[in-house]
N, CA, C and O atoms as a Tripos MOL2 file, in Angstrom:
@<TRIPOS>MOLECULE
protein
  268   267    67     0     0
PROTEIN
NO_CHARGES

@<TRIPOS>ATOM
      1 N          -1.5180    1.8450   48.3530 N.3       1 MET1
      2 CA         -1.6350    1.0520   47.1510 C.3       1 MET1
      3 C          -1.5590    1.9850   45.9390 C.2       1 MET1
      4 O          -2.2030    3.0330   45.9070 O.2       1 MET1
      5 N          -0.7680    1.5870   44.9540 N.am      2 ARG2
      6 CA         -0.6210    2.3860   43.7380 C.3       2 ARG2
      7 C          -1.8640    2.2940   42.8690 C.2       2 ARG2
      8 O          -2.5410    1.2660   42.8200 O.2       2 ARG2
      9 N          -2.1410    3.3800   42.1950 N.am      3 ARG3
     10 CA         -3.2590    3.4070   41.2510 C.3       3 ARG3
     11 C          -2.8700    2.5580   40.0440 C.2       3 ARG3
     12 O          -1.7620    2.7050   39.5290 O.2       3 ARG3
     13 N          -3.7540    1.6770   39.5830 N.am      4 PRO4
     14 CA         -3.4230    0.8390   38.4300 C.3       4 PRO4
     15 C          -3.4220    1.6660   37.1420 C.2       4 PRO4
     16 O          -3.8750    2.8110   37.1210 O.2       4 PRO4
     17 N          -2.9170    1.0790   36.1020 N.am      5 SER5
     18 CA         -2.9410    1.7130   34.7820 C.3       5 SER5
     19 C          -4.2470    1.3470   34.0930 C.2       5 SER5
     20 O          -4.6590    0.1870   34.1170 O.2       5 SER5
     21 N          -4.8920    2.3190   33.4850 N.am      6 ILE6
     22 CA         -6.1430    2.0530   32.7710 C.3       6 ILE6
     23 C          -5.9090    1.1220   31.5750 C.2       6 ILE6
     24 O          -6.8440    0.4800   31.0950 O.2       6 ILE6
     25 N          -4.6760    1.0520   31.1010 N.am      7 ASP7
     26 CA         -4.3430    0.1980   29.9570 C.3       7 ASP7
     27 C          -3.8160   -1.1840   30.3510 C.2       7 ASP7
     28 O          -3.4330   -1.9710   29.4860 O.2       7 ASP7
     29 N          -3.7960   -1.4770   31.6410 N.am      8 ASP8
     30 CA         -3.3310   -2.7860   32.1060 C.3       8 ASP8
     31 C          -4.2640   -3.8660   31.5650 C.2       8 ASP8
     32 O          -5.4560   -3.8500   31.8750 O.2       8 ASP8
     33 N          -3.7550   -4.8050   30.7630 N.am      9 PRO9
     34 CA         -4.6210   -5.8440   30.1940 C.3       9 PRO9
     35 C          -5.1990   -6.7990   31.2380 C.2       9 PRO9
     36 O          -6.1860   -7.4840   30.9730 O.2       9 PRO9
     37 N          -4.5890   -6.8460   32.4180 N.am     10 ASP10
     38 CA         -5.0580   -7.7340   33.4860 C.3      10 ASP10
     39 C          -5.9440   -7.0310   34.5060 C.2      10 ASP10
     40 O          -6.3340   -7.6380   35.5040 O.2      10 ASP10
     41 N          -6.2680   -5.7660   34.2730 N.am     11 LEU11
     42 CA         -7.0750   -4.9990   35.2190 C.3      11 LEU11
     43 C          -8.5220   -5.4950   35.2170 C.2      11 LEU11
     44 O          -9.1950   -5.4230   34.1890 O.2      11 LEU11
     45 N          -9.0030   -5.9920   36.3450 N.am     12 PRO12
     46 CA        -10.4010   -6.4330   36.4030 C.3      12 PRO12
     47 C         -11.3480   -5.2380   36.2450 C.2      12 PRO12
     48 O         -11.0410   -4.1280   36.6790 O.2      12 PRO12
     49 N         -12.4800   -5.4790   35.6280 N.am     13 LEU13
     50 CA        -13.4480   -4.4160   35.3870 C.3      13 LEU13
     51 C         -13.9020   -3.7590   36.6860 C.2      13 LEU13
     52 O         -14.1190   -2.5480   36.7150 O.2      13 LEU13
     53 N         -14.0470   -4.5220   37.7450 N.am     14 ALA14
     54 CA        -14.4780   -3.9460   39.0260 C.3      14 ALA14
     55 C         -13.4850   -2.8840   39.4980 C.2      14 ALA14
     56 O         -13.8970   -1.8460   40.0170 O.2      14 ALA14
     57 N         -12.1890   -3.1270   39.3260 N.am     15 ARG15
     58 CA        -11.1730   -2.1350   39.7220 C.3      15 ARG15
     59 C         -11.1820   -0.9460   38.7720 C.2      15 ARG15
     60 O         -10.9540    0.1890   39.1890 O.2      15 ARG15
     61 N         -11.4460   -1.2080   37.4870 N.am     16 LEU16
     62 CA        -11.5700   -0.1220   36.5170 C.3      16 LEU16
     63 C         -12.6750    0.8280   36.9580 C.2      16 LEU16
     64 O         -12.4670    2.0410   37.0070 O.2      16 LEU16
     65 N         -13.8500    0.2860   37.2800 N.am     17 PHE17
     66 CA        -14.9830    1.1090   37.7120 C.3      17 PHE17
     67 C         -14.7070    1.7960   39.0540 C.2      17 PHE17
     68 O         -15.1680    2.9120   39.2940 O.2      17 PHE17
     69 N         -13.9570    1.1240   39.9160 N.am     18 GLU18
     70 CA        -13.6310    1.6970   41.2300 C.3      18 GLU18
     71 C         -12.7300    2.9250   41.0850 C.2      18 GLU18
     72 O         -12.9550    3.9470   41.7340 O.2      18 GLU18
     73 N         -11.7220    2.8210   40.2410 N.am     19 HIS19
     74 CA        -10.7570    3.9100   40.0870 C.3      19 HIS19
     75 C         -11.2090    4.9830   39.0950 C.2      19 HIS19
     76 O         -10.8470    6.1510   39.2350 O.2      19 HIS19
     77 N         -11.9980    4.5890   38.0980 N.am     20 TRP20
     78 CA        -12.4640    5.5230   37.0700 C.3      20 TRP20
     79 C         -13.9630    5.3140   36.8350 C.2      20 TRP20
     80 O         -14.3410    4.7330   35.8180 O.2      20 TRP20
     81 N         -14.8090    5.7650   37.7340 N.am     21 PRO21
     82 CA        -16.2550    5.5360   37.6200 C.3      21 PRO21
     83 C         -16.8520    6.0730   36.3160 C.2      21 PRO21
     84 O         -17.8570    5.5490   35.8370 O.2      21 PRO21
     85 N         -16.2490    7.0990   35.7460 N.am     22 ALA22
     86 CA        -16.7760    7.6710   34.5070 C.3      22 ALA22
     87 C         -16.7010    6.6950   33.3340 C.2      22 ALA22
     88 O         -17.3960    6.8790   32.3350 O.2      22 ALA22
     89 N         -15.8650    5.6590   33.4440 N.am     23 THR23
     90 CA        -15.7680    4.6830   32.3540 C.3      23 THR23
     91 C         -17.0410    3.8520   32.2110 C.2      23 THR23
     92 O         -17.2730    3.2600   31.1570 O.2      23 THR23
     93 N         -17.8570    3.8010   33.2410 N.am     24 ALA24
     94 CA        -19.1020    3.0230   33.1670 C.3      24 ALA24
     95 C         -19.9770    3.5070   32.0160 C.2      24 ALA24
     96 O         -20.6990    2.7180   31.4070 O.2      24 ALA24
     97 N         -19.9120    4.7990   31.7210 N.am     25 GLU25
     98 CA        -20.7210    5.3510   30.6310 C.3      25 GLU25
     99 C         -20.3880    4.6910   29.2920 C.2      25 GLU25
    100 O         -21.2850    4.4430   28.4870 O.2      25 GLU25
    101 N         -19.1080    4.4060   29.0470 N.am     26 ALA26
    102 CA        -18.7060    3.7610   27.7970 C.3      26 ALA26
    103 C         -19.3470    2.3830   27.6610 C.2      26 ALA26
    104 O         -19.7070    1.9720   26.5580 O.2      26 ALA26
    105 N         -19.4890    1.6720   28.7720 N.am     27 PHE27
    106 CA        -20.1200    0.3580   28.7620 C.3      27 PHE27
    107 C         -21.6290    0.4960   28.5720 C.2      27 PHE27
    108 O         -22.2310   -0.2120   27.7640 O.2      27 PHE27
    109 N         -22.2240    1.4030   29.3160 N.am     28 LEU28
    110 CA        -23.6760    1.5590   29.2840 C.3      28 LEU28
    111 C         -24.1720    2.0530   27.9310 C.2      28 LEU28
    112 O         -25.2310    1.6270   27.4710 O.2      28 LEU28
    113 N         -23.4180    2.9540   27.2830 N.am     29 GLU29
    114 CA        -23.8680    3.4700   25.9950 C.3      29 GLU29
    115 C         -23.8180    2.3990   24.9070 C.2      29 GLU29
    116 O         -24.4410    2.5560   23.8560 O.2      29 GLU29
    117 N         -23.0880    1.3230   25.1470 N.am     30 ARG30
    118 CA        -23.0390    0.1920   24.2070 C.3      30 ARG30
    119 C         -23.9100   -0.9770   24.6780 C.2      30 ARG30
    120 O         -23.8630   -2.0760   24.1260 O.2      30 ARG30
    121 N         -24.7030   -0.7020   25.7160 N.am     31 ARG31
    122 CA        -25.5950   -1.7040   26.3060 C.3      31 ARG31
    123 C         -24.8530   -2.9500   26.7930 C.2      31 ARG31
    124 O         -25.3590   -4.0710   26.7320 O.2      31 ARG31
    125 N         -23.6360   -2.7080   27.2770 N.am     32 MET32
    126 CA        -22.8420   -3.7850   27.8700 C.3      32 MET32
    127 C         -23.2660   -3.9040   29.3320 C.2      32 MET32
    128 O         -23.4410   -2.8930   30.0130 O.2      32 MET32
    129 N         -23.4290   -5.0990   29.8030 N.am     33 LEU33
    130 CA        -23.9460   -5.3430   31.1450 C.3      33 LEU33
    131 C         -22.8460   -5.5030   32.1920 C.2      33 LEU33
    132 O         -23.1010   -5.9980   33.2900 O.2      33 LEU33
    133 N         -21.6410   -5.0900   31.8620 N.am     34 CYS34
    134 CA        -20.4880   -5.2930   32.7460 C.3      34 CYS34
    135 C         -20.5680   -4.4910   34.0350 C.2      34 CYS34
    136 O         -20.1780   -4.9840   35.0930 O.2      34 CYS34
    137 N         -21.0670   -3.2700   33.9640 N.am     35 PHE35
    138 CA        -21.1540   -2.4210   35.1490 C.3      35 PHE35
    139 C         -22.2150   -3.0100   36.0740 C.2      35 PHE35
    140 O         -23.3930   -3.0740   35.7240 O.2      35 PHE35
    141 N         -21.7820   -3.4370   37.2550 N.am     36 GLY36
    142 CA        -22.6890   -4.0560   38.2090 C.3      36 GLY36
    143 C         -22.7950   -5.5640   38.0750 C.2      36 GLY36
    144 O         -23.4990   -6.2040   38.8570 O.2      36 GLY36
    145 N         -22.1190   -6.1350   37.1130 N.am     37 CYS37
    146 CA        -22.1700   -7.5860   36.9160 C.3      37 CYS37
    147 C         -21.3460   -8.2880   38.0070 C.2      37 CYS37
    148 O         -20.2770   -7.8030   38.3780 O.2      37 CYS37
    149 N         -21.8310   -9.4140   38.5160 N.am     38 PRO38
    150 CA        -21.0710  -10.1240   39.5490 C.3      38 PRO38
    151 C         -19.7600  -10.7230   39.0330 C.2      38 PRO38
    152 O         -18.9210  -11.1320   39.8350 O.2      38 PRO38
    153 N         -19.5700  -10.7840   37.7340 N.am     39 ILE39
    154 CA        -18.3380  -11.3200   37.1620 C.3      39 ILE39
    155 C         -17.2890  -10.2170   36.9550 C.2      39 ILE39
    156 O         -16.1400  -10.5190   36.6340 O.2      39 ILE39
    157 N         -17.6680   -8.9520   37.1340 N.am     40 ALA40
    158 CA        -16.7550   -7.8260   36.9040 C.3      40 ALA40
    159 C         -15.4350   -7.9340   37.6800 C.2      40 ALA40
    160 O         -14.4150   -7.4550   37.1850 O.2      40 ALA40
    161 N         -15.4110   -8.5380   38.8700 N.am     41 PRO41
    162 CA        -14.1110   -8.6770   39.5460 C.3      41 PRO41
    163 C         -13.1580   -9.6470   38.8430 C.2      41 PRO41
    164 O         -11.9680   -9.6870   39.1550 O.2      41 PRO41
    165 N         -13.6740  -10.4120   37.9140 N.am     42 PHE42
    166 CA        -12.8660  -11.4410   37.2590 C.3      42 PHE42
    167 C         -12.6070  -11.1520   35.7820 C.2      42 PHE42
    168 O         -11.6130  -11.6260   35.2320 O.2      42 PHE42
    169 N         -13.4720  -10.3900   35.1360 N.am     43 HIS43
    170 CA        -13.3230  -10.0840   33.7120 C.3      43 HIS43
    171 C         -12.5150   -8.8160   33.5120 C.2      43 HIS43
    172 O         -12.4940   -7.9270   34.3630 O.2      43 HIS43
    173 N         -11.8520   -8.7550   32.3700 N.am     44 THR44
    174 CA        -11.0530   -7.6030   31.9830 C.3      44 THR44
    175 C         -11.7060   -6.9410   30.7680 C.2      44 THR44
    176 O         -12.7050   -7.4310   30.2410 O.2      44 THR44
    177 N         -11.1310   -5.8350   30.3380 N.am     45 VAL45
    178 CA        -11.6090   -5.1770   29.1150 C.3      45 VAL45
    179 C         -11.4890   -6.1470   27.9400 C.2      45 VAL45
    180 O         -12.3680   -6.1930   27.0800 O.2      45 VAL45
    181 N         -10.4280   -6.9050   27.9030 N.am     46 ILE46
    182 CA        -10.2410   -7.8770   26.8240 C.3      46 ILE46
    183 C         -11.4010   -8.8610   26.7850 C.2      46 ILE46
    184 O         -11.9490   -9.1400   25.7190 O.2      46 ILE46
    185 N         -11.7740   -9.3850   27.9450 N.am     47 ASP47
    186 CA        -12.9060  -10.3180   28.0110 C.3      47 ASP47
    187 C         -14.1910   -9.6480   27.5140 C.2      47 ASP47
    188 O         -14.9600  -10.2430   26.7590 O.2      47 ASP47
    189 N         -14.4100   -8.4160   27.9430 N.am     48 ALA48
    190 CA        -15.6460   -7.7100   27.5900 C.3      48 ALA48
    191 C         -15.7400   -7.4300   26.0930 C.2      48 ALA48
    192 O         -16.7860   -7.6520   25.4830 O.2      48 ALA48
    193 N         -14.6500   -6.9440   25.5000 N.am     49 VAL49
    194 CA        -14.7200   -6.6290   24.0680 C.3      49 VAL49
    195 C         -14.8510   -7.8910   23.2320 C.2      49 VAL49
    196 O         -15.4770   -7.8690   22.1720 O.2      49 VAL49
    197 N         -14.2760   -8.9790   23.6900 N.am     50 GLN50
    198 CA        -14.4560  -10.2460   22.9780 C.3      50 GLN50
    199 C         -15.9030  -10.7130   23.0750 C.2      50 GLN50
    200 O         -16.4870  -11.1490   22.0830 O.2      50 GLN50
    201 N         -16.4740  -10.6210   24.2600 N.am     51 GLU51
    202 CA        -17.8610  -11.0540   24.4760 C.3      51 GLU51
    203 C         -18.8420  -10.2330   23.6390 C.2      51 GLU51
    204 O         -19.8130  -10.7710   23.1050 O.2      51 GLU51
    205 N         -18.5850   -8.9330   23.5260 N.am     52 TYR52
    206 CA        -19.4980   -8.0480   22.8090 C.3      52 TYR52
    207 C         -19.0400   -7.7560   21.3740 C.2      52 TYR52
    208 O         -19.6410   -6.9440   20.6710 O.2      52 TYR52
    209 N         -17.9780   -8.4250   20.9610 N.am     53 ARG53
    210 CA        -17.4550   -8.3110   19.5930 C.3      53 ARG53
    211 C         -17.1680   -6.8510   19.2020 C.2      53 ARG53
    212 O         -17.6310   -6.3620   18.1710 O.2      53 ARG53
    213 N         -16.4000   -6.1860   20.0460 N.am     54 LEU54
    214 CA        -16.0150   -4.7970   19.8100 C.3      54 LEU54
    215 C         -14.5360   -4.7270   19.4600 C.2      54 LEU54
    216 O         -13.7670   -5.6390   19.7630 O.2      54 LEU54
    217 N         -14.1590   -3.6430   18.8260 N.am     55 ASP55
    218 CA        -12.7550   -3.3930   18.5290 C.3      55 ASP55
    219 C         -12.0820   -2.9070   19.8210 C.2      55 ASP55
    220 O         -12.4760   -1.8850   20.3840 O.2      55 ASP55
    221 N         -11.0800   -3.6340   20.2790 N.am     56 GLU56
    222 CA        -10.4480   -3.3110   21.5590 C.3      56 GLU56
    223 C          -9.7730   -1.9400   21.5470 C.2      56 GLU56
    224 O          -9.8940   -1.1800   22.5080 O.2      56 GLU56
    225 N          -9.0680   -1.6240   20.4680 N.am     57 ASP57
    226 CA         -8.3680   -0.3320   20.4190 C.3      57 ASP57
    227 C          -9.3540    0.8290   20.4780 C.2      57 ASP57
    228 O          -9.1180    1.8060   21.1900 O.2      57 ASP57
    229 N         -10.4510    0.7340   19.7400 N.am     58 GLU58
    230 CA        -11.4630    1.7920   19.7580 C.3      58 GLU58
    231 C         -12.1090    1.9140   21.1350 C.2      58 GLU58
    232 O         -12.3310    3.0190   21.6310 O.2      58 GLU58
    233 N         -12.4070    0.7750   21.7440 N.am     59 PHE59
    234 CA        -13.0540    0.8090   23.0500 C.3      59 PHE59
    235 C         -12.1170    1.3710   24.1140 C.2      59 PHE59
    236 O         -12.5380    2.1630   24.9570 O.2      59 PHE59
    237 N         -10.8560    0.9670   24.0800 N.am     60 ARG60
    238 CA         -9.8930    1.5070   25.0490 C.3      60 ARG60
    239 C          -9.7100    3.0180   24.8580 C.2      60 ARG60
    240 O          -9.5260    3.7510   25.8300 O.2      60 ARG60
    241 N          -9.7610    3.4740   23.6180 N.am     61 ALA61
    242 CA         -9.6680    4.9190   23.3660 C.3      61 ALA61
    243 C         -10.8630    5.6340   23.9940 C.2      61 ALA61
    244 O         -10.7180    6.7230   24.5500 O.2      61 ALA61
    245 N         -12.0340    5.0260   23.9060 N.am     62 ARG62
    246 CA        -13.2360    5.6030   24.5160 C.3      62 ARG62
    247 C         -13.1010    5.6410   26.0320 C.2      62 ARG62
    248 O         -13.5060    6.6170   26.6640 O.2      62 ARG62
    249 N         -12.5370    4.5900   26.6230 N.am     63 LEU63
    250 CA        -12.3330    4.5530   28.0740 C.3      63 LEU63
    251 C         -11.3830    5.6630   28.5040 C.2      63 LEU63
    252 O         -11.6380    6.3630   29.4830 O.2      63 LEU63
    253 N         -10.2830    5.8220   27.7660 N.am     64 ARG64
    254 CA         -9.3200    6.8780   28.1040 C.3      64 ARG64
    255 C          -9.9560    8.2520   27.9600 C.2      64 ARG64
    256 O          -9.6610    9.1550   28.7420 O.2      64 ARG64
    257 N         -10.8270    8.4200   26.9670 N.am     65 ALA65
    258 CA        -11.5080    9.6990   26.7740 C.3      65 ALA65
    259 C         -12.4580    9.9980   27.9280 C.2      65 ALA65
    260 O         -12.6940   11.1600   28.2590 O.2      65 ALA65
    261 N         -12.9990    8.9540   28.5340 N.am     66 ALA66
    262 CA        -13.9370    9.1280   29.6460 C.3      66 ALA66
    263 C         -13.2510    9.6460   30.9040 C.2      66 ALA66
    264 O         -13.8820   10.2780   31.7520 O.2      66 ALA66
    265 N         -11.9710    9.3770   31.0160 N.am     67 VAL67
    266 CA        -11.2530    9.8390   32.2100 C.3      67 VAL67
    267 C         -10.4460   11.0680   31.8810 C.2      67 VAL67
    268 O          -9.7680   11.6130   32.7520 O.2      67 VAL67
@<TRIPOS>BOND
     1     1     2 1
     2     2     3 1
     3     3     4 2
     4     3     5 am
     5     5     6 1
     6     6     7 1
     7     7     8 2
     8     7     9 am
     9     9    10 1
    10    10    11 1
    11    11    12 2
    12    11    13 am
    13    13    14 1
    14    14    15 1
    15    15    16 2
    16    15    17 am
    17    17    18 1
    18    18    19 1
    19    19    20 2
    20    19    21 am
    21    21    22 1
    22    22    23 1
    23    23    24 2
    24    23    25 am
    25    25    26 1
    26    26    27 1
    27    27    28 2
    28    27    29 am
    29    29    30 1
    30    30    31 1
    31    31    32 2
    32    31    33 am
    33    33    34 1
    34    34    35 1
    35    35    36 2
    36    35    37 am
    37    37    38 1
    38    38    39 1
    39    39    40 2
    40    39    41 am
    41    41    42 1
    42    42    43 1
    43    43    44 2
    44    43    45 am
    45    45    46 1
    46    46    47 1
    47    47    48 2
    48    47    49 am
    49    49    50 1
    50    50    51 1
    51    51    52 2
    52    51    53 am
    53    53    54 1
    54    54    55 1
    55    55    56 2
    56    55    57 am
    57    57    58 1
    58    58    59 1
    59    59    60 2
    60    59    61 am
    61    61    62 1
    62    62    63 1
    63    63    64 2
    64    63    65 am
    65    65    66 1
    66    66    67 1
    67    67    68 2
    68    67    69 am
    69    69    70 1
    70    70    71 1
    71    71    72 2
    72    71    73 am
    73    73    74 1
    74    74    75 1
    75    75    76 2
    76    75    77 am
    77    77    78 1
    78    78    79 1
    79    79    80 2
    80    79    81 am
    81    81    82 1
    82    82    83 1
    83    83    84 2
    84    83    85 am
    85    85    86 1
    86    86    87 1
    87    87    88 2
    88    87    89 am
    89    89    90 1
    90    90    91 1
    91    91    92 2
    92    91    93 am
    93    93    94 1
    94    94    95 1
    95    95    96 2
    96    95    97 am
    97    97    98 1
    98    98    99 1
    99    99   100 2
   100    99   101 am
   101   101   102 1
   102   102   103 1
   103   103   104 2
   104   103   105 am
   105   105   106 1
   106   106   107 1
   107   107   108 2
   108   107   109 am
   109   109   110 1
   110   110   111 1
   111   111   112 2
   112   111   113 am
   113   113   114 1
   114   114   115 1
   115   115   116 2
   116   115   117 am
   117   117   118 1
   118   118   119 1
   119   119   120 2
   120   119   121 am
   121   121   122 1
   122   122   123 1
   123   123   124 2
   124   123   125 am
   125   125   126 1
   126   126   127 1
   127   127   128 2
   128   127   129 am
   129   129   130 1
   130   130   131 1
   131   131   132 2
   132   131   133 am
   133   133   134 1
   134   134   135 1
   135   135   136 2
   136   135   137 am
   137   137   138 1
   138   138   139 1
   139   139   140 2
   140   139   141 am
   141   141   142 1
   142   142   143 1
   143   143   144 2
   144   143   145 am
   145   145   146 1
   146   146   147 1
   147   147   148 2
   148   147   149 am
   149   149   150 1
   150   150   151 1
   151   151   152 2
   152   151   153 am
   153   153   154 1
   154   154   155 1
   155   155   156 2
   156   155   157 am
   157   157   158 1
   158   158   159 1
   159   159   160 2
   160   159   161 am
   161   161   162 1
   162   162   163 1
   163   163   164 2
   164   163   165 am
   165   165   166 1
   166   166   167 1
   167   167   168 2
   168   167   169 am
   169   169   170 1
   170   170   171 1
   171   171   172 2
   172   171   173 am
   173   173   174 1
   174   174   175 1
   175   175   176 2
   176   175   177 am
   177   177   178 1
   178   178   179 1
   179   179   180 2
   180   179   181 am
   181   181   182 1
   182   182   183 1
   183   183   184 2
   184   183   185 am
   185   185   186 1
   186   186   187 1
   187   187   188 2
   188   187   189 am
   189   189   190 1
   190   190   191 1
   191   191   192 2
   192   191   193 am
   193   193   194 1
   194   194   195 1
   195   195   196 2
   196   195   197 am
   197   197   198 1
   198   198   199 1
   199   199   200 2
   200   199   201 am
   201   201   202 1
   202   202   203 1
   203   203   204 2
   204   203   205 am
   205   205   206 1
   206   206   207 1
   207   207   208 2
   208   207   209 am
   209   209   210 1
   210   210   211 1
   211   211   212 2
   212   211   213 am
   213   213   214 1
   214   214   215 1
   215   215   216 2
   216   215   217 am
   217   217   218 1
   218   218   219 1
   219   219   220 2
   220   219   221 am
   221   221   222 1
   222   222   223 1
   223   223   224 2
   224   223   225 am
   225   225   226 1
   226   226   227 1
   227   227   228 2
   228   227   229 am
   229   229   230 1
   230   230   231 1
   231   231   232 2
   232   231   233 am
   233   233   234 1
   234   234   235 1
   235   235   236 2
   236   235   237 am
   237   237   238 1
   238   238   239 1
   239   239   240 2
   240   239   241 am
   241   241   242 1
   242   242   243 1
   243   243   244 2
   244   243   245 am
   245   245   246 1
   246   246   247 1
   247   247   248 2
   248   247   249 am
   249   249   250 1
   250   250   251 1
   251   251   252 2
   252   251   253 am
   253   253   254 1
   254   254   255 1
   255   255   256 2
   256   255   257 am
   257   257   258 1
   258   258   259 1
   259   259   260 2
   260   259   261 am
   261   261   262 1
   262   262   263 1
   263   263   264 2
   264   263   265 am
   265   265   266 1
   266   266   267 1
   267   267   268 2
@<TRIPOS>SUBSTRUCTURE
     1 MET1         2 RESIDUE 1 A MET
     2 ARG2         6 RESIDUE 1 A ARG
     3 ARG3        10 RESIDUE 1 A ARG
     4 PRO4        14 RESIDUE 1 A PRO
     5 SER5        18 RESIDUE 1 A SER
     6 ILE6        22 RESIDUE 1 A ILE
     7 ASP7        26 RESIDUE 1 A ASP
     8 ASP8        30 RESIDUE 1 A ASP
     9 PRO9        34 RESIDUE 1 A PRO
    10 ASP10       38 RESIDUE 1 A ASP
    11 LEU11       42 RESIDUE 1 A LEU
    12 PRO12       46 RESIDUE 1 A PRO
    13 LEU13       50 RESIDUE 1 A LEU
    14 ALA14       54 RESIDUE 1 A ALA
    15 ARG15       58 RESIDUE 1 A ARG
    16 LEU16       62 RESIDUE 1 A LEU
    17 PHE17       66 RESIDUE 1 A PHE
    18 GLU18       70 RESIDUE 1 A GLU
    19 HIS19       74 RESIDUE 1 A HIS
    20 TRP20       78 RESIDUE 1 A TRP
    21 PRO21       82 RESIDUE 1 A PRO
    22 ALA22       86 RESIDUE 1 A ALA
    23 THR23       90 RESIDUE 1 A THR
    24 ALA24       94 RESIDUE 1 A ALA
    25 GLU25       98 RESIDUE 1 A GLU
    26 ALA26      102 RESIDUE 1 A ALA
    27 PHE27      106 RESIDUE 1 A PHE
    28 LEU28      110 RESIDUE 1 A LEU
    29 GLU29      114 RESIDUE 1 A GLU
    30 ARG30      118 RESIDUE 1 A ARG
    31 ARG31      122 RESIDUE 1 A ARG
    32 MET32      126 RESIDUE 1 A MET
    33 LEU33      130 RESIDUE 1 A LEU
    34 CYS34      134 RESIDUE 1 A CYS
    35 PHE35      138 RESIDUE 1 A PHE
    36 GLY36      142 RESIDUE 1 A GLY
    37 CYS37      146 RESIDUE 1 A CYS
    38 PRO38      150 RESIDUE 1 A PRO
    39 ILE39      154 RESIDUE 1 A ILE
    40 ALA40      158 RESIDUE 1 A ALA
    41 PRO41      162 RESIDUE 1 A PRO
    42 PHE42      166 RESIDUE 1 A PHE
    43 HIS43      170 RESIDUE 1 A HIS
    44 THR44      174 RESIDUE 1 A THR
    45 VAL45      178 RESIDUE 1 A VAL
    46 ILE46      182 RESIDUE 1 A ILE
    47 ASP47      186 RESIDUE 1 A ASP
    48 ALA48      190 RESIDUE 1 A ALA
    49 VAL49      194 RESIDUE 1 A VAL
    50 GLN50      198 RESIDUE 1 A GLN
    51 GLU51      202 RESIDUE 1 A GLU
    52 TYR52      206 RESIDUE 1 A TYR
    53 ARG53      210 RESIDUE 1 A ARG
    54 LEU54      214 RESIDUE 1 A LEU
    55 ASP55      218 RESIDUE 1 A ASP
    56 GLU56      222 RESIDUE 1 A GLU
    57 ASP57      226 RESIDUE 1 A ASP
    58 GLU58      230 RESIDUE 1 A GLU
    59 PHE59      234 RESIDUE 1 A PHE
    60 ARG60      238 RESIDUE 1 A ARG
    61 ALA61      242 RESIDUE 1 A ALA
    62 ARG62      246 RESIDUE 1 A ARG
    63 LEU63      250 RESIDUE 1 A LEU
    64 ARG64      254 RESIDUE 1 A ARG
    65 ALA65      258 RESIDUE 1 A ALA
    66 ALA66      262 RESIDUE 1 A ALA
    67 VAL67      266 RESIDUE 1 A VAL
């Protein structure tokens, strides 16, 4: 199976954490409850930033910096 792209807008958070565990820190430092959430297999970064009212470009830059 090919490794997904960290910038894939359809990438579920559970797969993000599976392939890049260091990204969990970006969520935890913002007190986002996505890491370990039962909805993580269904939500994407887009869903998370909308829910927490974050700037998507800034957050994605932080995720890329984590890896």
